[in-house]
N, C-alpha and C positions, 0 to 999 in steps of 0.2 A: 078771330078771337075778339071778344068784347070784354073789357076790363072796367070795373067800377071802383077798384080800391086797393086792397092790401098789397104790401110790398112783395108778397110771395109771387106776384104775377110778373115781376120784372125779368127774371131769368127765362121763363117760358116765352115771354114776348120777344126777347132777344133771339131765342132759338127760332121762333116762327118767322121773324124778319129775315134770318139767314137763309131760310128755305122759301123765301118769297111769298109768304102768307100775309094777309091783311091783318093789321092790329088796330083796334079802335079803343080809345080810353074815354070814359065819361067821368069827369071830376065830380066829387061829392057835392050835393046841393048845399050843404052846410058851410061850404067855404066861401067867404066873402072878400077878405083882404089878402089872404095868403093861400097858396096852393098846398096841398098835402105833399109829403115826401115822395110818395109814389107818383103823384101828378107831375112833380118837378122832373122826375126821371122819364116818365112815360111821354111827356111833351116832345122829347127828342126821338123816342122810339116809335110812337104810334103814327099810323098813316093818317088818321083823323083823331082830333082831340076836341072833345066837347066840354063846354062849361055851362053851368046852369045859373050863373049870376053874371050880369054884365060887368061888374067891377073887376072880374078876373081877366077880362079882355085886355086890360092894361098890362097885366103880368104875362099873359100868354097871347101875344098879338096874332098869331096864326090860328088860334083856337076858333071854334065855331060855337056861337051862342045859340043854345037850343031852348032856352026857357026851362021851366021845371019839367022833368020827365016823370 
């Protein structure tokens, strides 16, 4: 499952993790200083967590900087 936003994805992501499916979250490109509510939760749920701004690497140290997608 690939997620890019809305909070509606949190419950399906939890269910997919319970059945050992991969979950990937891509934080919105418009986030510079703070993560979205969904990003704050998905950081702990997702197998891979991508950010599109280097400044978010301070907030999410295990994130992967991908540049603009």
